[in-house]
C-alpha positions, 0 to 999 in steps of 0.5 A: 436486550429488548430486541433480543427478547422480542426475537425470543418471543417471535421464535417461541411463537413460531416454534409453537406452530412449527413442530420441529425439534431443531427449532425447539433446540434453537429456541432453548439455547437462545433462551439460555443465552439471553437469560445468561446475559440478563443474569450478568446485567442484573448482577452488575446492577447489584454490584454497582459502579456503573450508570445503572445500579440498585440502591442498598434498600432494594435488596428484595428487588435484587434477590427477585431479579436474580431468582427469576433469571436463574429459574428461567435458565433452569427451565430452558435447560430442562426443556432442552434436555427433555427434547432429546430422544 
């Protein structure tokens, strides 16, 4: 997931300098996909049962992780829909 996030950052920096609607759409779709995977991973950490899980006392961290993932997905979808002409 770290490698995918680094690729997203590099693609974001590239799309800042190259003003292409296609590149921006690819960036937004990749961002939605990546944070969708983060949402799945964070939900699995909350549910538990795997090697990495959150303790019962870490409910604030769990809520914050899910909130950040959902907000990021929403922001990428908004950016994707605002690029359409």
